[in-house]
C-alpha positions in Angstrom: -17.9 -19.7 6.8 -16.1 -16.9 8.5 -17.9 -13.7 9.4 -17.3 -10.7 7.1 -14.8 -8.2 8.3 -16.7 -5.0 9.3 -16.1 -2.1 7.0 -15.6 0.1 10.1 -12.4 -1.8 10.8 -10.8 0.1 7.9 -11.5 3.4 9.4 -9.7 5.5 12.1 -11.4 6.0 15.5 -14.0 8.8 15.2 -11.9 11.7 16.4 -14.5 13.7 18.2 -15.2 10.9 20.7 -11.8 11.5 22.2 -12.8 15.0 23.3 -15.5 13.8 25.7 -13.5 13.9 28.9 -12.2 17.4 28.1 -15.7 18.6 27.3 -16.9 17.3 30.7 -14.2 19.4 32.3 -15.1 22.5 30.3 -18.9 22.0 31.0 -18.1 22.1 34.8 -16.8 25.7 34.6 -18.9 27.9 36.8 -19.8 30.2 33.9 -20.5 27.2 31.6 -19.0 25.8 28.4 -17.6 27.9 25.5 -17.6 25.4 22.7 -15.1 26.4 20.0 -14.4 22.8 18.8 -16.7 21.4 16.1 -17.4 24.6 14.2 -21.2 24.2 13.9 -23.1 27.4 13.1 -25.1 29.0 16.0 -26.6 32.1 14.4 -30.2 32.0 13.1 -31.1 30.8 9.6 -31.9 33.9 7.6 -35.6 34.7 7.5 -35.9 34.6 3.7 -34.4 31.1 3.6 -36.7 29.9 6.4 -39.7 31.3 4.4 -38.6 29.5 1.2 -38.3 26.2 3.2 -41.8 26.7 4.7 -43.2 27.7 1.3 -42.1 24.3 -0.1 -43.2 22.3 2.9 -46.1 20.7 0.9 -43.9 18.5 -1.2 -45.5 15.0 -1.2 -43.7 13.7 -4.3 -40.1 12.5 -4.7 -37.5 15.2 -5.5 -35.1 14.5 -8.3 -31.4 13.9 -7.7 -30.4 16.6 -10.3 -32.8 19.1 -8.6 -35.4 21.4 -10.0 -34.7 23.6 -13.0 -34.9 26.6 -10.6 -32.2 25.1 -8.4 -29.9 24.4 -11.4 -30.4 27.9 -12.6 -29.5 29.2 -9.1 -26.4 27.0 -9.0 -25.1 28.0 -12.5 -25.8 31.7 -11.9 -24.0 31.7 -8.6 -21.0 29.7 -9.9 -20.6 32.3 -12.7 -21.2 35.3 -10.6 -19.2 34.3 -7.5 -16.5 32.0 -8.8 -15.5 33.8 -12.0 -16.5 30.8 -14.1 -17.8 31.1 -17.7 -20.2 29.2 -19.8 -21.7 27.2 -17.0 -24.7 25.0 -18.0 -26.9 22.7 -16.0 -24.6 19.9 -17.0 -21.9 21.6 -14.9 -23.8 21.4 -11.6 -25.1 18.8 -9.3 -26.7 19.2 -5.8 -25.5 16.9 -3.0 -26.8 16.0 0.4 -24.3 18.0 2.4 -20.6 18.1 1.4 -19.5 15.6 4.0 -21.6 12.9 2.4 -20.0 13.7 -1.0 -16.4 13.7 0.4 -16.9 10.4 2.2 -18.5 8.5 -0.7 -16.9 10.1 -3.7 -14.1 7.6 -4.2 -16.6 4.7 -4.0 -18.9 6.5 -6.5 -16.0 7.0 -8.9 -15.3 3.3 -8.8 -12.0 3.5 -7.0 -10.6 0.6 -5.0 -7.5 -1.5 -4.3 -4.5 -0.2 -6.2 -5.9 3.3 -6.6 -4.5 6.3 -4.7 -6.4 9.3 -3.2 -4.3 12.2 -2.2 -5.1 15.1 0.2 -3.1 17.7 2.2 -0.9 16.6 5.1 -3.1 18.7 7.4 -6.7 18.1 6.3 -10.3 17.3 7.1 -10.3 13.7 8.2 -13.1 12.6 5.8 -10.8 12.7 2.8 -8.9 9.8 4.3 -12.2 8.1 5.4 -13.5 8.2 1.8 -10.3 6.5 0.5 -10.5 3.8 3.1 -14.2 3.1 2.6 -13.5 2.0 -1.0 -10.2 0.2 -0.2 -8.1 2.8 -2.0 -4.7 4.0 -0.6 -4.8 7.4 1.1 -1.7 9.5 0.4 -0.8 12.9 2.0 1.1 15.7 0.3 2.8 19.0 1.0 2.9 20.0 -2.7 0.7 17.8 -4.9 3.0 18.3 -7.9 5.6 16.3 -6.1 3.4 13.2 -5.9 4.0 10.1 -7.9 1.1 10.2 -10.4 1.2 6.5 -11.0 -2.1 5.1 -9.7 -3.2 8.5 -8.5 -6.9 8.8 -9.4 -8.2 11.5 -7.2 -6.5 14.7 -5.9 -8.2 16.7 -3.2 -7.4 20.4 -2.9 -8.8 22.4 0.1 -8.6 26.2 -0.1 -9.3 27.9 2.2 -8.0 25.0 4.3 -9.7 23.3 7.2 -8.0 23.4 9.7 -5.3 25.9 9.0 -7.2 28.6 7.0 -4.4 28.7 4.4 -5.4 30.0 1.0 -3.8 28.7 -2.2 -2.8 31.6 -4.4 -4.1 31.8 -8.0 -0.6 31.1 -9.4 -0.3 27.9 -7.3 -3.8 26.7 -8.4 -2.8 27.3 -12.1 0.4 25.2 -11.6 -1.4 22.4 -9.8 -4.2 22.2 -12.4 -1.7 22.1 -15.2 0.2 19.2 -13.5 -3.0 17.2 -12.8 -4.2 17.6 -16.4 -0.8 16.5 -17.7 -0.9 13.3 -15.7 -4.7 12.6 -16.1 -5.4 13.1 -12.4 -9.0 14.1 -11.4 -9.0 17.2 -9.1 -11.8 17.8 -6.6 -11.4 21.2 -4.9 -13.1 21.6 -1.5 -14.0 25.3 -1.5 -16.6 25.3 1.3 -15.0 28.3 3.1 -14.5 30.4 0.0 -16.9 33.2 1.2 -14.8 33.6 4.3 -11.5 35.2 3.2 -10.1 37.7 5.7 -6.4 38.5 4.8 -6.5 36.7 1.4 -9.1 36.4 -1.4 -9.8 32.7 -2.1 -9.9 31.7 -5.7 -11.9 28.8 -7.2 -10.4 26.2 -9.5 -13.3 27.0 -11.8 -12.1 30.7 -12.2 -11.4 31.3 -15.9 -7.8 32.3 -15.1 -7.2 29.0 -13.3 -9.0 26.5 -15.6 -8.5 28.3 -18.9 -12.2 28.2 -19.6 -12.3 24.4 -19.6 -13.7 22.3 -16.7 -12.0 19.1 -17.9 -10.8 17.1 -14.9 -11.9 19.7 -12.4 -14.8 19.8 -9.9 -15.4 22.3 -7.1 -17.3 21.4 -3.9 -19.4 24.1 -2.2 -21.6 24.1 0.9 -24.2 26.5 2.3 -23.6 25.3 5.9 -21.2 28.1 6.8 -22.0 31.0 4.5 -25.8 30.7 5.2 -26.0 28.9 8.6 -27.5 25.9 6.9 -25.6 23.0 8.4 -28.9 21.5 9.6 -30.3 21.6 6.0 -27.5 19.6 4.4 -27.4 21.9 1.4 -24.4 21.6 -0.9 -23.4 21.1 -4.5 -20.6 20.3 -6.9 -19.7 22.1 -10.1 -17.3 21.5 -13.0 -16.5 18.7 -15.4 -19.8 17.6 -17.0 -18.5 14.1 -17.8 -17.6 13.5 -14.1 -20.9 15.0 -12.9 -22.9 13.1 -15.4 -21.5 9.8 -14.2 -22.1 10.8 -10.6 -25.7 11.8 -11.4 -26.4 8.3 -12.8 -24.9 6.6 -9.8 -26.6 8.9 -7.3 -30.0 8.3 -9.1 -29.6 4.6 -8.4 -28.6 5.4 -4.8 -31.5 7.7 -4.2 -29.2 10.5 -3.1 -31.9 13.3 -3.3 -31.8 16.7 -1.7 -35.2 17.2 -0.1 -37.5 19.4 -2.1 -37.9 22.1 0.7 -34.1 22.3 1.0 -33.8 22.7 -2.8 -36.2 25.7 -2.5 -34.2 27.1 0.4 -31.0 26.8 -1.5 -32.4 28.8 -4.4 -33.3 31.6 -2.0 -29.9 31.4 -0.2 -27.9 31.6 -3.4 -30.0 34.5 -4.7 -29.2 36.8 -1.7 -25.8 38.2 -0.8 -27.0 40.5 2.0 -27.3 37.7 4.6 -23.8 36.4 3.6 -22.3 39.9 4.2 -24.1 40.1 7.6 -22.8 36.8 8.7 -19.3 37.6 7.6 -19.4 40.7 9.8 -20.4 38.6 12.8 -17.5 36.2 12.2 -15.1 39.0 11.6 -15.8 40.6 15.0 -15.5 37.2 16.8 -12.3 36.5 14.9 -10.7 39.8 15.9 -11.4 39.6 19.6 -10.5 35.9 19.9 -7.3 36.3 18.0 -6.2 39.2 20.2 -7.2 37.3 23.4 -5.3 34.1 22.3 -2.2 36.1 21.4 -2.2 38.0 24.7 -2.6 34.6 26.4 0.7 33.3 24.8 -0.6 31.7 21.6 0.9 32.1 18.2 -1.6 32.1 15.2 -0.4 30.6 12.0 -2.0 30.9 8.5 -5.7 31.5 9.4 -6.1 34.1 6.6 -9.5 32.6 5.7 -12.2 30.1 7.0 -13.9 29.9 10.3 -10.9 28.9 12.5 -7.8 30.1 14.1 -4.8 27.7 13.9 -3.1 28.3 17.2 -0.2 26.9 19.1 1.6 27.4 22.5 4.5 25.2 21.2 3.4 22.3 23.3 1.6 19.0 22.6 -1.9 19.8 21.4 -3.7 17.7 24.1 -1.9 19.7 26.8 -3.4 22.9 25.2 -6.8 21.3 25.0 -6.6 20.4 28.7 -5.4 23.8 29.7 -8.3 25.6 27.8 -10.8 23.0 29.2 -9.9 24.2 32.7 -11.0 27.6 31.5 -14.3 26.2 30.2 -13.2 26.5 26.6 -13.3 23.5 24.3 -11.2 23.5 21.1 -10.2 20.8 18.6 -6.7 19.2 19.0 -4.6 19.7 15.8 -3.8 16.0 15.5 -7.4 15.3 14.5 -6.2 16.7 11.1 -3.0 14.7 10.8 0.2 14.1 12.8 1.6 17.4 11.5 -0.9 19.2 13.7 0.2 17.7 17.0 1.3 21.0 18.5 -1.6 23.1 17.3 -5.3 23.5 18.2 -8.1 24.6 15.9 -10.3 27.4 17.5 -13.7 27.8 15.8 -15.4 31.2 15.5 -18.8 29.5 15.7 -20.1 30.5 19.1 -22.5 33.3 20.0 -21.1 36.8 20.7 -21.9 36.3 24.4 -20.0 33.0 24.5 -17.0 34.4 22.6 -16.9 37.4 25.0 -16.9 34.9 27.9 -13.9 33.1 26.4 -12.1 36.4 25.8 -12.7 37.3 29.5 -11.3 34.0 30.7 -8.3 34.2 28.5 -7.4 37.6 29.9 
């Protein structure tokens, strides 16, 4: 009997491993590394969230996959207040164990496989493709999703604000895409994890009443507390939308034991109930964005899109790995654009997630 083919053989090479030699160069800089690559938060977890976590530390029993009633209340309240959704009930929300887990395993949990298609933007977070490949579905990229062949298309990923480009889909475009998807029976998952970080555009959710027409049929939004609340280490995220889809996922996730830890559930309630820390974090990122953008442009870069999210999409009109190498010599590590698809091969993604001191060091080196 032949050995089973490893599932990992379906997947692309884990992209971040390719950065290791450039990181070694950057680390060797006399003033140390400025890491603007991965986009992991570096600022403190807000005190009220820490206290909520500590307060729930004595949680000896199993949490539920659907979360506590308090958590579901917090989720529904935030979705209505922040996203412009209406009539949101507990059946419209579901906590998940970080949004990357959801993205990677969603096609599998939806029962997709060979013969099914999963579509995502031409420039995109690599995990959309990984999720399709894990279940044996066909990954398909698009520039405009309404130009896709809907035959066999079971899952359409939207991402606004975009990672990596920071592009925001205008409300009119969302309305047009949602109408097309519903006409063809295509399930839409909208990754809106950077929605709180609009700079030159105001991101809109697919759950906004103007976009969905007050019905969540065929629509699910994905949200994360990693960036807005500095909770990447907590793996706190949730989805909201079509109760039929969420109900099915809830049943599957119960069998799979995909439970958000009870202390993290309590911390999420605190985080979603407070807007002050979100505004304070936005101000930190706004300052870093302004000084980094000016320094990059003065250094000969052109910034495209980048009207929202935690990144600057930058180019010197040269192959992206040459740019990565150039910046590594300055002790600055960035992500090559081709991590997000071949269309990014002349761009780099510059994250705003470094301390003020490190950002200022990068600005100084770029000057």
